[in-house]
N, C-alpha and C positions, 0 to 999 in steps of 0.2 A: 363339612365347610364349605365355606362360597364356592357356587358354582362358578363356570367362565362364560366370557360373553355371548359363546354362542347357548348355551345352556340359556342364559336371559332370553336370546332370539328366540328359542323353541320352545320354554319354560312351559304353556300351556299345552303346547302339543307332546311333551314329554311324558304328561299326567294320562294321557291315552296312549300312548305305544310303549311306553314305559323307559326308565332314564339309560341314556346312549344309544338307543334307535335314530337317533338323527346322526350316527356317526358310521355313515356309510359309503369309505373311500372306494371299496372292492364294489358296490352294487353300483352295474352298471344296466339303464334300462333304454330299450329302443320306441320310440313313439312314433309309429309309421301313419302318415296323414294328418295335414297338419291344416285343417279345415276345423268348424266348431268344435267338435267333440273331441280331437287330437288338441286342440289348443289348449282346453278344458283339462284334459288329463295334464299337457306339459306342464301346464302354470302352477296344480295342485302340487308334483311333485319338485320342482324348483323350489313351491312358496316350503315345503315340507322338507327339504337339506336332502332328496337323495343326491347321492355321491356323483352320479356321471349320467345324466340324461342325453340320448343321439335322437335329432330330429328327422323324419326320413319324410322328401316327398318331391315330386318330381314334377310337378304342377307351379305354374306363375300365379301368383296373386290374380285376381280378380276382382270388378266393383260388387257382385253377387253376393263373395264370400263376406263385407263389411256387414252384411245379416245377421252373422253366429261368431265371426272371427276377431275378437275382440284385440288381439294385438298388432294386427295390421291400422296402418294408417296410410292415409290417401299417398303417401310418397313411396309407399310399398307397392302400388297396385303394377302390376309385371314381371315384378322379381320371383325369383324363385320361395314358394311360402314359409318353407323350412328356414332358410335363410333370413328371410324377413322377421318369421317370427323368433330367432334365436335375440336378435339385437335386441327386441323388447324383454324377453326373458333373462336376459343377461343383467339388467338392472333390479330384475327383483330380488339375487342373493348370491354373493360374491363367493360362498362357501358351496356352490355348485358349478361343475364343469360341464357347461353343451357346446355339443359337437352337431354339425348337421351330413349328411348325404343325402345324395338325390341319385346313387346310382342303384342297380337292382339290389334285390334281397337274397344275395347269393347265401348257401351255405358257410361258407367262409366266414363272410360279414357275421351272419348271426351267431355263429358259435364262442362268440366274445361276450355274449347279454345274460346276465341273468334271467332278464325277464323283458317279453319282447309283445308290444301294444300292437295293435293292425286295427285301425278306424279306416272307413273308404275305402276298404278292399275288396276286390272281387271274390266271389268265394273258391275259383279255381288256387287265387293264389293264400285264401285264408287256410285249406286242403293242404297244399304244399308245406308251408311252414310250419302248421300245426304239425303235421307228420315228424317234421325233424326235431322241431322245440321235444316232444311229446318223446322220443328216440334218445335226446341228448340230456335231457333232466332240465329245459330250460322252460320256464313259466312263462305258458302263452295265454295273452287276452283277445281276445276279439270285441271289439265297442263302434256301434252302428248305429245311429241316427237317422231316422228319413222321416221329415214332416213331424207325423204326432206321436210318434213309436219309435222305442229306442229296441235295441238288443244287447247284453249283455253276455259273454260266454268266458269260461272259463277253464284251464286243464294246467295243473299244476304236478300232473306226473303221477305215478301211482302209488308214491311211499312218498308223501309230502307233511314232515311233522310241524308242530305248532299250539304255541302257548293260547288256550280260549281264556285266560284271564281276564276279568274287567271288573272293577272296584277292589273294596276291600275284601281280604278274606275270610271268610266264614268260619267264625269262633262262636265259643260259649263256655258262659263261668263255671267250672268245675263246682260240686256240692258234695260230692263225694266219690270215691274208687273203692270196690271192696276188694281185696284181696283171694282172689281164685282165679282157676284156669275154665273156662278162661274169663278175666276183670269185669265187671260193670262200672260203666261211669253213668252218676247221675249228672247233669248237667242241667241249664237255665233254658230248655230248648232244642231239637232237634230235626227240628224242620228244615232247615236248609244242606243237612246231611243225608247221605247217600250210602244202601250198602256198597261198600268195596272201596268208600274215599278213605286215602290215607291222611293220619292226624298226626301232630305233633301236641307234646303237652310244654306248659311252660311255668312258672311259678307255682308248681303243688309244693305242699310241704307236710311234711311227714314219708308219704312214698317219691320220696326225690329222683329215685332210679327212673321216672320216667321223666324228668325235664331235660333237653337235650339229647333224647334216644331217638334211633331212629324213626323216620314214619310208621305208623302200624296200623292196619288194615280195620275198617269199624262195621258194625253190622249194626243198626239200626233198629232198636227192640219197640221204641214206643216212644211218646214224644217227650220225654224226658231220660232215656236211658240210651247208653250205648254199647255195643259189648264189643270187649280187644283181647288182645294176646293174655299171655299167661303171668298175671301179679302176684299168686301164690308166693313166690319164694321175696316180695317185693315189702319194705318196710311199711306199717300200717299207714292209710291217708290219715292225715289228721288236720288239715284244712287247705281253703286258695288254689289256685290253678284256672290256667285256662288251657281247650281241647281248640285246635284250631287246624282245620282243612289244609291240605297240602294240594296244592294245584299241580293236577300231572299233566304233562304233555300227552298231545292226541295227535292221531294220524289221520288222514283221507288218501282216498284213492280218485283218481279223476281219470276218463276214459279219454283218448285220443278225437279230434273234432272229425273225422271220417266215422266211427262209432257213436259218438255223442250227436249228429246227426240226424241219425235213422232212429235212436232208442234215447231220446233226450230225458234229461233228469231234470225238471225245470222247478225250480223255489215258486212258489206261490204264498200269497199270504193266507187265503184262504183254501181249503178244498176246490170249491165252488168255482173260483178263478181260475181253476188248470184248463178247461176247455177252451178259453179265449186265448191264453195263453199259447195253447198248440196249436189254435187258429192262427196266432201270429206269427208261430215260428216257421208254418209253413208260408206264410206269405212272405215272408225275408227270402226263404228259398226261391219262392217263385220269381220276388221282385228281381234277383239274381240270374235267373234264367229269362227275366224281361229283357233285361240291359245286355247280357249276350246275345240274343236275339235280333235286337234293335240297338244296339248302341247308343241307347240314349232311356232314362226313367222316364215313365207315364206321364202324359201332359199332367198337368193340374186339370182336376175336376173333366176329365175326358172319359166320359160311361165307355165310349168303346176300350181306350188301352184299360182300364179298369176290370173289362169284362176277360181281357187275355189274361191279364196274372189271376183273374181267378179260374180261369183255364189251363192255364199250367200249375197252378196250386193242385188241381186233382188229378192231374198228369202223371205229375211228380210222384204222388203218393205218398207226399209228406207228413201228411196231417195224421194225427195221432187220435184217432174217434172221427167222430161227425166233424164238419168245416163249418164253422159259420163265417157263412158268404157274406153275409152283411161287413161283418168285420173286414176280411179279405178283401171287398170294395172300398168301405170308407179309407184299408189303410193304402190303399193304391191308388187313391183319387188327390193324395196329397201328400205323396214318398216325394215328389220332385221337391217339395217344400223344405227349408233349412228354417229351423227357430233357435233360437240362443238358449231358449228355457229348457228345451228338451236336450239339447247339448250337455247345458250346465250340468243337470240331473244325469246323463247316461255318464258324462264323461268326469263327473265326480265318484260315481259308484266304480265305476272302471280304475281309477287314482286311487283309491281306499284297496281295491284288489291287488295293486300292485307294491302297496305297503304293506298289505298283508305279506306279500311274495317276498318283500325284500327283509323284513323284519320278523317274520315268522311268527306274527302278533295277531290271534285272532283265527276262527273257521273260515276257510276262503271258501265265496260261492258252490255253490253244489248243482250244476255248472252253468246253466241256462237261469237267466231271469229276463222277464219280458215287461217292457215298461209301455204304457202308451195314455194319452189325454184324448181319446178319438171322441169320449163326451162333449169336445168342444165343437164339433160339426155337428149336433144336435143344437145349437144356437138360433136363438131367432134371427133371420138376416144370414146366417153361415150356409144354413141348411140349401136357400135357394141358390148358393152362388153357380156361377157358369165360366165354361172354360174362358172364357172373353174377358169376365172379371178377373178371373187369376192371371193374367197372360203375363207374361215379364214385361217389365217396362223399360227395362236396362238402369234402373235405380240398384241402390245400397240395398233396397229394402226387397227384392224381388223374391226372397226366397219367404220372407213372410207373407208377402201379398200371393206366392203360390198357395200359401191355406187360406186366407182368411181375405184376400181380395183388395184391388186399390182404395177405395172408399174407405173400407176400414184403416188401413193408413193413415189418409186424412185424418179419421178419428184418434187415432194414438195422438197423434201430433198436437190435437186440441186440449188434450188434457193436463189438468191440473192437480199435482201430487204432491204430497208432504211424505218424507222420509224422518222418517224420527232414529235416528243414530249410526252415524257412521264407522262403524268397528266392521268384524267379523262378516256378518249375516249383510249391514248397511252395504261397505263397498261391492259386494255380489250382485245385489239390489240393481247401484248406480250401473253397472257393468253392463247388465243384462237389460234395463231401461235405454242405456244409451245406444246397444245392437237394437233394440226395438223402433227405437226413435221416438217413446214418450215423451212426451212436453216438447216435439221436435218444430213445432206448426208455429205460426206466426202468433198465436196467442196461446200458445202451451205454456204451461209451468209447472217447474220441479223445483221444488224447496227441501235442504238439508239442513237439518238442526241438531248440532253435537255441542258439547262446553268442551268436551275431552281435545288432548293434544297427540301427537302419533308419538307412540314408545316404541323401544326396541324389541318389545316381545309382542309387538302386534305384527312384525314384518312376517312373520312367518304364515301369514292365513289374510293378511287385508292387502290384495293383491295392487290397489290404488295408490301405494304407499312406497316410498323408497327410506331410503339411512338419509339423506341430505331435509329430509321433512321431518325430522325426529325433532318434538317439541314446538312444530309447528300446530296450529288449528286445524285438526280434522276435517271439519265441514268445510274450509278454503279448501284444503289440498286435494278433497276428493272431488269438490265441482270444478275443478282446475281440470283433471283427469277426465273427469266424465265428457269437457267438452274437448279435450283431446281427441278422446275415441269418438263422437259424434258433435263438431261444430254447431251443429242446428238446435240442438237439445238446449232452450232455457233453462238452466239453473242458477239457483242462489241460495247461495250460503250463508246459514244465520248459527250465532256460537250458544245459544240459549239450552236450557234446562226445562223441558216440557214438564210441569208442575205446576200448581198453584204460586207459587212463584211470579213466575211469566203469563200469568192469564191475561194479564192486561195489553198485553202483545197479540198474545192468541186467542182470540175474543169469540163468539158464537158465532158472526162472521165470518171469521178468518174461516173456520171447519166449514160450513155451508157453503163458501164459495169454492172447495176442493173437490175432486171427484172420487178422491180417494185416499189412504195412509196406509203406510208400510210402516208395520216397528219392526225395527230393530234391536230393543233395548234389553238387556243386561238384568233387570231387578224387576221384582213382582210389581212392587210400589208403582213405578214408572208406567208400566204395561198396564194395571188396574185403571191408574189414572188418566190414560188415556184412553180405554177401553169405554169409559166415561163419559169421557167430552164425546166419542164417537155417537153413544146409544144417545145422547142427549140433541146433539145436533145431526142425525141421520145421515151418517157419516161413514161409509163401506171402509172396513180396517181389514188389513191381512196382519195379522200376526206372527212372526216367527223367534223361533228358539231352539237354542242347542246346547248340549252337554257335553262333550266329548265327542262319543260316536251317536249320539241322538239328539233327534231335531222333531220339531213339528213345526207344521202352518196351521194356523186357524182362520177361516173365511168368517168376517162377522156382514155381512149384508142387512140393511136397513130391511125390515118388515118380512124378513123370509128367514133369517136363521136365530136361533139361540144366541143368544150373546156370553161367551165365556161365563165360567164360574170364578168367582172372587176366590183367588190362590192364597195359602197361609205363609206367611215368610219361614223359610229356614233357618232361623237365628242360630244354629247350633249351641243353644243355652242345655245346660245342666246344671240337677238343684246342686247347691253349693255344698251340701254337706258331701257328695259325690266328688267334689272336685277339691274339697281341702282334706278328705280324711279316708274318703275310703273312693277313689279311682279304681276301675276295674280294664277300661280301652286305653289304647292308644290317643284318642281323640279325647279322653279326661284330662290325660296331662298333658295334653297341648294347649287344652283350655286354661289350664291350670297357669302355664308357662306364658301364655298372654296375658292373665291377668298378674302375673308378677313381674312382667316386664311393663305394664301401666302401673302398677304400684310401688315400684323400684324408680323407676326413670321418669314419669309424666306427672301424677298426683301430690306427691315430696316437694317436687320444685315448683309446681304453679301454687302451692300452699305457702311456703319461704318465699315467694315475689309477691303473692298477696299478704302475707305479715310484714314484708318492707315497706309496701305500697300505701298501705292503710292503715293509719294512728288508730284506728278505731278497734282494731285487728282482734286484740284481748279483752275488749269490752262486749265483744259478741258472746250469745252463749251457743259458744260453740262444743262440739263432743268432746273430751276426754283426750279421744284417740286421733282426733286431728294435731289437737294440742302438741300431744307425744311426739305426731310424725313431723312437726315442724320443730320439736325441739333435739328429735333424733339427727334430722337432716342438719341441723347446724351444730351441734355436737362432733358429727363423723367427719367435717369438712376436712378432704384431702390435701395436704401441703404440698403433695408432688405425684408423680406415675404410682411411685412404691407405695403409696400409701394406700391407692385405689385397689392397688393388687391386694394389699392387707385385706381393705374390705372387700373385697371380692371373696376372699379364700374364707372370712367369718363366715359369710353371708351363706358360702357353700355348707359350713359345718352346720351354722343353723338351720338351715333346710333339709338337707340330707342324714344328716345323723340325729342332731337335738332332737327335732323335732317328733321323729319316728318314736328317739326313745322314748320321750312325754308321753305319745299316742299307747306305745304298749305299754307302757306303765301305769293307763288309767284303763286299757281292756288288753289284761294280758294274752299270749296264744291261746292258753289255756281256758280264761274265759268263758263262762255260760251266760245265755240271755234269760236260762231259764235250767232248774235242773236237765241234766242229759241234752239241751238244745246248745252248741256250740256257737258264740259271737261271730268268731270266723268263718264265716260258710256262704257259699250262693255268690252273690256278688260282692262280697266282703271278703278283700285278698289280706290276709296277713302281711303287713310289709315287716320287714328289715333294713336297720340300719347301713348306712354304707361309710367304709373307711377310706379318707383324704388318702389317693395317691398323687402325686408331680411327676409322676412316668404315664400315666395312663389318658388317653387320648384326649376321652373325652371329659374329664374332671379340669384337664386344662384348657380346653376349647371352652368348659363355661367360666371359668376363672378368665381368659383373655377377654371373650366377649364381655360379661360382667365389668371387667375393670374397665377396657374401653367406653362404655355406654357412662360407669360413673364417672369417668373422667370428664366427657363431653358435658355430663349435668353440671359438673363444679367448674367446665373451662379450665382443664389440666391439660397440659400437651400428654396425648398418647405415647407408648411405645407398644412394637411387636417382636420385639426380641425374647425370643420366648427362652433362649438360657438364662438370662438375665431373670426371667420372671419367675422360671423355676428356682434359680438360686434365692430370689426372696420369700418362694415357697417352702423352702427347706427350713427357712429361717424363722417361720411363724409357729409360736408355741401358744396353743389357745388351755386354757383350761380345762379340767374335766367338768363333765357335763352332771346336774342333778334335777333329777324330775321335781318338778312343782307339784304339790301338794294342795289339794280342794281343785283343781283345774278340772273344768267341766265340760265338755265335746259334747255336743246335739247330736242327734241321731235322725234328727226330723226335718226337713225342709223350713217348716214355720218356724222353726228354733236357731235356725243354721246361720249364726252370727260367730261374730271371731270367740274362740273361747276367753276367757275372763276371768279375772280374780274378783275380788271386791272392791273396790275404791278407797284408793289409799287415800284422805283429802292431804295428809301434810306432803306426801312426796307431789300429789299435783300443784299445792301451794308453790313447793321449793322450783316445781318446772315452771310456773308463770312469773316467778321473780328472773330466774336466769334468762327468759327469752326479754324480758323486760330490759335488763343489763345488756346482752350481747346485739339488742337493737340500737339502744343508747351509742353504743361501741362503734357498731358497722356504720347509722346513718351519717355521712357529712364523709366516709372515706371515699377510696378512688375506686374499687372495687362495689362500693353502692351507686355507680354514678348510673351504671345499665344494671337490670335483673340479676338478683343476684345469683340465679340459677338457669340454668338451659333447659327446660322441660322437654322430653322426646317423646316424640308421637308414634306408633309403630308404625312401621311402613313396610310391606311384603318385599318391597323391592329391593330394599336394603341389605346388602349381603350379611352387616354386623348383626341386624336385629336379627335375622332369621339363624345365624351362629347362636345369638343369646337363645329362642326359641329352643331349635333343636336339642343343645346340650340339655337347657335346664328339665324339658319333658323327658329326654329318653334317661338320665337321672333318678328323675323321678318314676318314671316306668322299671327302671333296676330294682328300686326300693320295694317296687310291690311284684315284680315277677314278671311284668307285664314287657311282650316282645315290642323292639325300639322301633323308630321310624327313621329313614333314611334323611338327607336334607330336605332333599326335592319333595318329598310326602311331606315333612314338615312345611316346609312353605306354603304346598298348596290347602294342607287343612288349616294353619295357622291363619292363611292369608286369606282364607274363604275364596280361595280362586275356583272359576268352574272351568274345568278342562276344555279345551277347545282345537279343532283340528279345520285345517281346511275345507277337507271333502265333504263333510256336513254341513259345512257353511254354504257352500257351495250349492251340494243338491238342496237345502232347504230355499235357498232364493231362487232355484230354477222352479219349484214347486208352486212357491209364492207366484212368480210369474206369468205361470199359468191361468190361475187365477184371476188375477190382471186381466187378461183376454175377456174372460167373461163377463167381468164387471165396466169392461171398454164397450160392450157390445148391449149393455145395460140389460142382462138377464134377470128375470125375474121367474125361474123358473128352478126351483130348489133343488132338483134331479141332476143338473147340471153343473152345482158345484162340488168341488171337495176337500176336506180337512186332509190332510197327512201327516203321517209317523215314519220316522227312519230309523233304522237301529243296523248302522253298519258294522254292528262286532256280530252279527246275530249269529247263533247256532243251529242246529236241524228244527230244534225246536221254535224255534221264534222268528218273527217276522225280517225282511229286510227293508221292505217299503209296503207299507199299509197306506190305501186313500181310500177314503170311504166318504159318505154323504152326510153334510154337516146336520147337526140336529133342528128341525123346526124351533119355529117363534114360540115359545109356550103364550097358551092363552089365560084368561081366569075371567072371573063373572064381579061385575062390581055395579049398581045400580041399573039393576034391571038387565042388563046385555052385556057381551062378553067382549075382553078387549085383550090388544094384543101387547107381550110386555115393549113392542116398539109406540103404542100409542103414547099422545099427551094432548092436552087441552091448549089452546093459545087463546089469550087475550091481550087487547092493546092495555096498556097500562099506563095510558096518559088520556083524560077524559075529551068530553068537547071542551071544556074551558081550557082545556092547553096544559092542566096540572096534573102531576100525580096522581092513580087512584086512590082512594082510600079505602082501610080492612073494609068497610061494609060493601063497596061497590064490587069488589071481590066475590063476599057474599052474596051480593043480587046477582051477578053474572052466573053464577052457579047456578043458581034457584031460578033464576030466568030462563038459563040455556037447558041444564038437565035436572031442574026439578029438583035439587039435593038441598037439605038443608044442612047446613055445616055444624058441627060441632066441636071442633079443631080444625085449624090455620097454623101451620109451621112452613118457615125456611130455613132448611139447615136444623141447625139445634134450639133458631127461636121462635117461641111460640106467638104467633100475631094476635092469635084468638081463643078463647075456652070458654063454650058457653057452660061450664061450669064454675067459673069466675063468679065472684059477686057482682052486681048491677053496676055499682060505679068503675071497678078494673073491666068490665063487658065494654061500658060505654069508651073510657078511651082506649082500650083496643080498636074500637070500631072506628074512631075518629080519626085515627092514625093514617098520615099516607105513608106508603110503602116504603117510601124515599127517609123518610124517619126510622121507622122501625130497621131496616136493614142498611145501617152506615157500613158495615163491613163487606157486604156484599159491593156497595156503590160505588167503593174505594177501589175495587178490582174492575170498573167499571164493564162490570158485566151488562149486554144487552137486554137478556134474558132470563129475569128471576124463576126460579125452580120452586115452586107452591105444592105443598103436600097439604092432603087435606081427609078429614074424617067426617061421617057425613052419618044420618041417621036412616039405619040399615034394615031391612024387613026379610032380605034372604039370608038366611043364615051361614050359606055356604059361601057368599061373597068376601072378597078380601076385604082387610080394613083398612085399606086406601085405595082410590082409585088411581086412575094415570096421572102424572104430574102436570100440573098448570104450572106451564109459561107464561108469564106477564113481560111483555116488550116495554124496553123503557127506552126513553130518547138517549 
């Protein structure tokens, strides 16, 4: 049944970490170092609901900390960083105990923690604490960010057990199981099974000994057969069943830091990245040695200091293989810098490792990870910076100036950016923008648009919102939070959806005025629309997205990169015949339950209300099914709560007993499609009817939820007294069911309509007469003053709705021998909820902001840009963080020359006479300017000119002005009409159409 308030708060995170993962009262985590990286770690853990977080820092906050420490306000300067951060973190989550410590990290103090995270820590301290934690079995993490590079290290001990599972269990539909030693299972695809996997069986008919048996190992024979244990004494297999892989816990072993420094195991996305990571491994050790010797970090852009770091790297002998001196010099030259995006990435990755340690969910990092964005130093303008350019100014941006210089900081302030979406990623982007000083200059502008309001489930991953903000507009709350972080940022909130309906607000000149757009949208349709607008207006776009522990960043740079490929929406649809009669996965039964919800509690009520409000309802050519539904709804109207319970019980019988008996009457278990070929085989699982039991929890859950919803539809006061409900249920007596003869059930999608019997015209006439009479009786009555019934629309955050979906789906799953789903999983699948977690969103936003730096520089070198993919639950075989060069903009031939996908033609849509141009003038312009003879001119789906039309039609088309042809576009007040054309083309390899033609209108 329904979850608690805490489950609602953490719901999307639970889909990632597993149910109950947030209940961690015994978990205690120490985060040492509350500058940028430590602040990101602590924030992620508090939002995620870690039981107890202790903040350790011995230093006072200074102005330069505000480059990257987003928890500090102006009034916190001069105060201990940990205590100042505690106040801000306490507002984020009342369920987490947050404490501070400013003393030494003694062994007695460390012994009380399950996880210790060190940031901004000297190597000597890392080694001392690391040795102690390894000896005591305390998970130990080092996270450090220096300039444009980051370092992450994990030591979870010599024997750390974890659950690597992610996503749905691997399963396959059984087609046959042999009797033998060993037995052979024939099933629909074995690609995801491996030798030695443990499997269980469910829903098997005939060889029922396998159902519920302890997991047995398998050996993969080929693409359709698995070998299992001895089945020779089992009953003969008849039909149906699922074989499912049981996820086994695994174990990893880590070396302590002292040994891991000398023989590092480094996680890389590609083997060719390993030398770079080894050079950074040596560079970080050399940096510790430099700091120990000179009590400071290398001065920004000081060649002498960079050479000293390089000498130390060589002298320490820390490198594994050849040392890339350019990498070490570049790293050292900006190592004094502090960048919020780099801290966000490293801190988010470290926080995910903490969650792995606490929940034992997913494989921990083994053992080192190095991350860098040193490609930024090759940017035009950045490469020539001097020590003077990057010297501190006493500014909050000194950490950023140390990397990119003071002039660049001014450029950041002038930026005009649009952030579309103020959800999880949007909040992280805005936090980073505030720290970076984006749009903090006198002519800067940061626009946030989001039509949504703050919800309870947002609070575990959207750091700009608090409990008091629930139901407030996200964009307004986010804008206020940004200004608290950095009062200089010029931010404006909008509450608009980005799409065709708001094109009159966000016209072409709006996009052309921007320096860039950051997309933080969660639907494919909205993202595709935004990509198209930015492509049309030549506006840079950074697209970010996450799903659970996975995320991506795509940079769309005008003239340089290939725009993203159009994505196909994952609508979760299944063939109707599968849903209605032949389900074989829990996804099928959940979608069936969603359809049931709509068919029981929404559509009938809407139809009855329409029947009551429209006097001509019965005069329309309505399908018989609609008339029957209205008739049934009025005939079954309950008088009281007990009637609602009886109706729910009768519906249970209809769906889970009678319907199955009817199906088996048409297709008995022994039915064959042809001689020797069983009907119930492969994906077709032979069902069995259920017998109602009022003491069965699932049966009772179904009746309770169904009765409540039925009562709401009919405006009857509900009751939740289970004892009273069970008493009503025991008194319900239902007549025995007799299967109908002649009923047809379709086996293919094209014929997948409800099973029908021939139309009974006499019955249809009686239904119509009854409806006429009932309407006359109801019109004028008190109950008809308002809509007679209340349609209920499914809401994923309504617990009663999810109660119904869960029970309805699991009962149907029991009919077909399918493993049931718990309440939380049912909510996720039925509500089509995208799993989300703060660590992924923070990392993705940090990676996106690194590309912002390049766009602000105006970089036109494709090799400097990076697209990114992350997979924070990656195992040894998969990448954790992958950054790669975007694909270049594709070219094509047209009209005798080569064009880019970004190219377009532009012409004035108004002639010298001040009138909007005619179609003929457009044709003349293309002929005059490019020598092209147009055969067809289009605007969207509108044909403006077709050379194959008859002479009269062509003359009429040519004489029309664009404003006459395109009323729809004019209504949207587009400044530029996008026209497509086809010309007489001699080049056989050319594309059908050339670059779009934009006609500027007043």
